[in-house]
C-alpha positions as CSV (number, residue, x, y, z in Angstrom):
1,Q,74.0,60.8,133.2
2,R,71.6,59.8,130.4
3,T,73.0,56.3,130.4
4,E,72.5,56.0,134.2
5,E,68.9,57.2,133.9
6,A,68.3,54.6,131.2
7,I,69.8,51.8,133.3
8,T,67.8,52.9,136.3
9,T,64.6,52.9,134.3
10,M,65.3,49.4,132.9
11,R,65.9,48.1,136.5
12,V,62.6,49.6,137.6
13,L,60.8,47.9,134.7
14,G,62.5,44.6,135.6
15,S,63.9,44.4,132.1
16,Q,65.8,41.3,131.0
17,V,65.7,41.9,127.3
18,V,65.7,45.3,125.5
19,V,65.0,45.2,121.8
20,P,65.0,48.3,119.5
21,M,62.2,48.9,117.0
22,L,64.0,49.9,113.9
23,I,62.9,51.5,110.6
24,E,66.1,51.3,108.5
25,D,68.7,52.8,110.8
26,R,66.3,54.9,112.9
27,I,64.9,53.8,116.3
28,V,61.2,54.5,116.6
29,G,60.7,52.7,119.9
30,I,62.1,50.2,122.4
31,L,60.6,46.9,123.5
32,T,61.5,45.7,126.9
33,L,60.5,42.4,128.6
34,G,61.1,41.0,132.0
35,T,59.8,40.2,135.4
36,E,60.5,41.3,138.9
37,H,61.9,37.9,139.9
38,P,63.3,36.2,136.7
39,S,63.5,32.5,137.0
40,E,65.4,31.8,133.8
41,I,67.0,33.5,130.9
42,Y,65.5,33.8,127.5
43,S,66.5,31.4,124.8
44,T,67.9,32.4,121.4
45,E,64.6,31.4,119.8
46,E,62.6,33.5,122.1
47,I,64.9,36.5,121.5
48,A,64.5,36.0,117.8
49,S,60.7,36.0,118.2
50,L,61.0,39.3,120.2
51,L,63.0,40.8,117.3
52,S,60.2,39.8,114.9
53,V,57.6,41.4,117.2
54,A,59.8,44.6,117.5
55,D,60.0,44.8,113.7
56,A,56.2,44.5,113.4
57,C,55.7,47.1,116.1
58,A,58.1,49.5,114.2
59,V,56.1,49.1,111.0
60,I,52.9,49.9,112.9
61,I,54.4,52.9,114.6
62,E,55.8,54.2,111.3
63,N,52.5,53.7,109.5
64,S,50.7,55.5,112.3
65,Q,53.1,58.5,112.2
66,E,52.7,58.7,108.4
67,Y,49.0,58.6,108.7
68,E,49.1,61.5,111.2
69,R,51.4,63.4,108.9
70,L,48.9,62.9,106.0
71,R,46.0,64.0,108.2
72,E,48.0,67.2,109.2
73,R,48.9,67.8,105.5
74,D,45.2,67.5,104.5
75,R,44.2,69.8,107.3
76,L,46.7,72.4,106.2
77,V,45.6,72.1,102.6
78,A,42.0,72.7,103.6
79,V,43.0,75.7,105.7
80,G,45.0,77.1,102.9
81,E,42.2,76.7,100.4
82,M,39.8,78.4,102.8
83,A,42.2,81.3,103.4
84,A,42.7,81.7,99.7
85,G,38.9,81.9,99.3
86,I,38.6,84.4,102.0
87,A,41.3,86.5,100.4
88,H,39.5,86.5,97.1
89,E,36.3,87.7,98.8
90,I,38.1,90.5,100.7
91,R,39.6,92.0,97.5
92,N,36.2,93.0,96.1
93,P,35.0,95.1,99.0
94,L,38.5,96.6,99.3
95,G,38.2,97.8,95.7
96,A,34.8,99.3,96.5
97,I,36.1,101.1,99.6
98,K,39.1,102.6,97.7
99,G,36.8,103.6,94.8
100,A,34.3,105.3,97.2
101,A,37.2,107.2,98.9
102,Q,38.6,108.4,95.6
103,C,35.2,109.7,94.5
104,L,35.2,112.2,97.4
105,N,36.0,115.7,96.2
106,P,39.0,116.9,98.3
107,D,38.0,120.5,97.6
108,T,34.7,120.1,99.6
109,L,36.4,118.4,102.6
110,P,38.1,120.0,105.5
111,Q,41.8,119.4,105.9
112,E,41.5,116.7,108.6
113,A,39.0,114.8,106.4
114,R,41.3,114.9,103.4
115,E,44.0,113.3,105.5
116,F,41.6,110.5,106.6
117,V,40.8,109.8,102.9
118,H,44.4,109.7,102.1
119,V,45.0,107.2,104.9
120,I,42.0,105.0,103.7
121,V,43.4,104.8,100.1
122,E,47.0,104.2,101.4
123,E,45.9,101.4,103.7
124,V,43.6,99.8,101.2
125,D,46.5,99.7,98.7
126,R,48.8,98.1,101.3
127,L,46.2,95.5,102.2
128,S,45.6,94.8,98.5
129,R,49.4,94.1,98.1
130,V,49.3,91.7,101.1
131,L,46.4,89.8,99.6
132,A,48.0,89.7,96.1
133,Q,51.2,88.2,97.5
134,F,49.3,85.8,99.7
135,L,47.3,84.5,96.8
136,E,50.5,84.2,94.8
137,Y,52.0,82.2,97.6
138,T,49.0,79.8,97.8
139,R,48.9,79.0,94.1
140,P,51.0,76.1,92.9
141,Y,54.2,77.3,91.3
142,K,54.2,76.6,87.6
143,G,57.7,77.5,86.5
144,N,59.2,76.3,83.3
145,P,62.9,75.6,84.0
146,A,65.1,75.8,80.9
147,P,68.8,76.3,80.1
148,T,69.2,80.0,80.9
149,D,72.0,82.6,80.7
150,L,72.2,83.6,84.4
151,N,74.3,86.7,83.8
152,E,71.7,88.0,81.3
153,V,68.9,87.6,83.8
154,V,70.9,89.4,86.5
155,A,71.9,92.2,84.2
156,A,68.4,92.6,82.8
157,T,66.9,92.8,86.3
158,L,69.3,95.5,87.4
159,R,68.6,97.5,84.2
160,L,64.9,97.3,84.9
161,L,65.3,98.6,88.5
162,S,67.9,101.2,87.6
163,Q,65.3,103.0,85.4
164,D,63.3,103.9,88.5
165,Q,65.1,106.1,91.1
166,D,62.6,105.0,93.7
167,S,63.8,101.4,93.3
168,I,67.5,102.1,93.4
169,P,68.2,105.7,94.6
170,E,71.4,107.6,93.8
171,N,72.9,107.0,97.2
172,I,73.1,103.3,96.4
173,T,76.2,102.1,94.5
174,V,75.6,98.9,92.5
175,T,78.5,96.7,91.7
176,Q,78.3,93.7,89.3
177,S,80.8,90.8,89.3
178,L,79.6,88.3,86.7
179,A,81.5,85.2,85.9
180,H,82.4,85.0,82.2
181,D,82.8,81.2,82.2
182,L,79.3,80.5,83.6
183,G,77.5,77.9,81.6
184,P,73.7,77.6,81.1
185,V,71.6,77.1,84.3
186,M,68.4,75.2,84.6
187,V,65.9,77.7,85.9
188,D,62.7,79.5,85.1
189,P,64.0,82.9,84.0
190,E,60.8,84.8,84.9
191,G,60.7,83.2,88.3
192,L,64.4,84.0,88.9
193,K,63.8,87.6,87.9
194,Q,61.0,87.8,90.5
195,V,63.4,86.5,93.2
196,L,66.2,88.9,92.2
197,I,63.8,91.9,92.2
198,N,62.7,91.0,95.7
199,L,66.3,90.6,97.0
200,F,67.5,93.8,95.4
201,L,64.6,95.8,96.8
202,N,65.1,94.3,100.2
203,A,68.8,95.3,100.1
204,V,68.0,98.8,99.1
205,Q,65.4,99.2,101.9
206,A,68.1,98.0,104.4
207,M,70.3,100.9,103.3
208,P,68.1,104.0,103.8
209,D,71.2,106.2,104.3
210,G,73.0,104.8,101.2
211,G,75.5,102.0,100.8
212,E,76.7,99.4,98.3
213,L,74.8,96.6,96.6
214,T,77.0,93.9,95.2
215,V,75.7,91.2,92.9
216,S,78.0,88.4,91.7
217,T,77.7,85.1,89.9
218,G,80.0,82.1,89.8
219,V,80.3,78.3,89.9
220,S,80.7,76.3,93.1
221,H,81.7,72.6,93.3
222,E,80.5,72.1,96.8
223,A,78.2,69.1,97.5
224,A,74.6,69.8,98.1
225,D,73.5,70.4,101.7
226,D,70.1,68.9,101.2
227,T,70.5,65.1,100.5
228,R,67.1,64.0,101.8
229,D,65.8,63.8,98.2
230,K,68.7,62.5,96.1
231,D,66.8,62.9,92.8
232,R,66.3,66.7,93.4
233,S,69.6,67.5,95.2
234,L,72.1,69.8,93.6
235,A,74.9,68.4,91.5
236,N,78.5,68.8,92.6
237,A,78.8,71.8,90.2
238,H,76.2,74.4,90.5
239,A,75.7,78.1,89.8
240,V,75.7,80.7,92.5
241,I,74.2,84.1,92.7
242,T,75.3,86.3,95.7
243,V,73.4,89.5,96.6
244,R,75.2,91.5,99.3
245,D,74.4,94.8,100.9
246,T,76.0,97.0,103.5
247,G,72.8,97.8,105.4
248,C,71.5,97.4,108.9
249,G,71.7,93.6,108.9
250,I,69.4,91.0,110.5
251,P,69.5,90.2,114.2
252,P,70.7,86.7,114.9
253,E,67.4,85.7,116.5
254,D,65.6,86.5,113.2
255,L,67.9,84.8,110.8
256,S,66.0,81.4,111.0
257,K,62.7,83.1,110.4
258,V,63.4,85.2,107.3
259,F,61.9,82.6,104.9
260,M,58.8,82.0,107.0
261,P,55.5,83.4,105.6
262,F,54.3,86.6,107.2
263,F,57.5,87.2,109.1
264,T,58.7,90.8,108.6
265,T,60.5,93.5,110.5
266,K,59.4,96.3,108.1
267,R,56.5,98.4,108.9
268,Q,55.0,98.2,105.4
269,G,56.2,94.7,104.7
270,T,54.0,91.7,104.0
271,G,56.4,89.0,105.1
272,L,55.7,87.0,101.9
273,G,58.4,88.2,99.5
274,L,61.2,86.0,100.8
275,A,58.8,83.1,101.4
276,I,57.8,83.2,97.7
277,S,61.4,83.6,96.7
278,H,62.4,80.5,98.7
279,R,59.6,78.5,97.1
280,I,60.6,79.6,93.6
281,V,64.2,78.7,94.1
282,K,63.4,75.3,95.7
283,S,60.9,74.5,92.9
284,N,63.8,75.0,90.4
285,G,65.9,72.5,92.2
286,G,68.0,75.0,94.1
287,R,68.4,76.5,97.5
288,I,68.7,80.0,99.0
289,E,70.7,80.8,102.1
290,V,71.2,84.0,104.2
291,A,74.1,85.3,106.3
292,S,74.0,88.5,108.2
293,R,75.6,90.6,111.0
294,A,73.7,93.4,112.6
295,G,75.1,96.7,111.5
296,E,77.3,95.2,108.9
297,G,75.0,94.0,106.1
298,T,73.3,90.9,104.7
299,T,74.2,88.3,102.1
300,F,71.7,86.1,100.2
301,T,73.2,83.2,98.2
302,I,71.2,81.3,95.6
303,H,72.4,77.9,94.4
304,L,71.0,76.6,91.1
305,P,71.7,73.4,89.2
306,M,73.8,73.7,86.0
307,A,72.2,72.6,82.7
308,R,73.4,69.1,81.7
309,A,74.7,68.6,78.2
């Protein structure tokens, strides 16, 4: 059907010659030439000239598209800088509002007013967390990748969270399965710890009635999925961290959005935790993936490059 539509269009245009405009192996346009009543066919020299014209048009189209991409990038950078400036300005009056609310003496206030003061402080704290994470997201990531013992970072992060029952309550069973033959991994350990804390807390929040949190490490020899930038793509052998929970899962329609800034399904969520985690992993030369089934749980998988000898 598509072919028939194309042929019909060419006939309407009176096309005698159809030349693709190519950038490498990608078609960016089509050049057609012809008349309603052709008197003679085009010579080989004329077609060769048309090919040269098509090549020049392709370069112009590519340059124009690149210029538009640069303009859009500059616009987004300006918007981001403006938003970061606004966030900075909002934090100061928020602190003043919280301080003023906390200065009120609860003993002199009626019960209803006390509840309002509590709501003010609670919502100011929540907004402050959103602003803090937003500012962190807008700052350039300055990680320091180095050969790192992945198992030690995972174990240290779990030890840190296990000391606080609010982070990992008693009804959550934590299982570790760490590969013993795992070599050093090129990653910023502090950045990785931040990513793991976010994934662990998300997993716990997905299991309000209890469940199992499983953390495993290993080595995968799969080829990298992202081959657009060959210099930054993963090597054939790379380390893998898997964080799996038995919680409520993520609906299929939301899976493609989980790493988008400000997307969240939690009432108190900021929607920036996974976006920041995605940026940290990517900046360390890796990738992070998610798989989930509603009602069965969610699995996050982190792929990181192995340290070269």
